[in-house]
N, C-alpha and C positions, 0 to 999 in steps of 0.2 A: 493174701492176695495171690491170684493165679496171674502170672504174667500174660499180657496179651499175646496170643500166639503169632499174630501178624507181625508184631514188632520184632520178636525173636526170629521168626522166619525170614523177615526182611534182612536182618543183621547176618544171618547165616548164608544169604545170597550175595552179600558183598564180596568182591574178589578177594580181599584180605582175610575173610573168614571161611572161605570155601574149603580150606584144608586145615588139618589139626595143627595147632600152634606148636606142637612139640615134635611128632613123628612125620608130619606133612602128608598123612593119608587124606583121601578125599572125603568130603561129606561128613564133617564132625556133627554130632547130635547132642553133645554134653558140654557143659561149661564149668569153668572155676569162676564162681561169681565174685570172689575177692580179688582175683587176679585180672579179671576182665577178658578172659580167653575163651575160645571154643576148642574143644578137643574131641578125640575119637573115643569109642568105648574102651579100647585097650589102655589108652593113656589115662582114662578117667579112673580105672582101677588102680593105677600106679599113684595117681594124685591122691586118691582116697587113703592109701597107705602112708602118705607123708604126715597125715593128722590135719585136723580143721584149723590148727593154729598156723598152718602154711597154705592149705588149699582147701576150699569149700566147694565140693562138686554138686551140680545140679543137672538134671536132664533139661535140655532145652525144649522138650515137648511134653514131658510127663509130670515134672515136679512143681511144687509151689515155690514161688520166688517172693522175697520180701520187697516192699515198695521201692526201696533204695537200690536194689540190685540191678533192675533194668536199666535205669539211667547210667549207672556205672559202667556196665558192660557196653552200652551205646557209646559212651565217651572214650572207652578203651578200644577193645578189639585186638585181634591177633597181631597186626602189624605194629601198632603202637606199643603194645606190651612187650613184643619181641625186640623192639628198638631198644628197650631198656634191659631186659633180662639176657638178651644175646648180644649186647653191645660190643663185648671183647671176644665174641666166639670166633675162632679162626674160620676162614672161608673153607667151604667143603668139608666141615667137621663131620666125621662119621658117627651117625645116630643109631648104629646097629644095636648097641647095648642100651635100648631106650629107657630102661628103669634107672641105669646109672646116670644117663644124660639128664633125666628129669630130676633126680636127686641133686646132681651137681648145679643144675640151673636154679632150682628154687630153694632147696635146703642149704646148700653151701654157698649160693650166690656167686658162683665161680666167674661168671662173665659180665657182671653188672659194671657200669663205669665207675 
């Protein structure tokens, strides 16, 4: 099934999804379908390197999505997901080493409650 582009486009326009869930850059066009987040192209490459057991990356505009993936990302989104993955993240945390940040966040689960 190809995800309805209108649904994903609508989700990308929501205020909480207008920036990458990880590096905060504007206009993400990629998603981690199992984490329920939208990310930028740079972070999508880092997520791919984590392995599919941690992060399953799909293009929000080009790829085929499974039927259950769209409702999951609809129910999640960047804000809800980050409330979990970044629950214990110190305020103003420096994300300059984005690859290390993403590994710590999803692989090591460093800031979950």
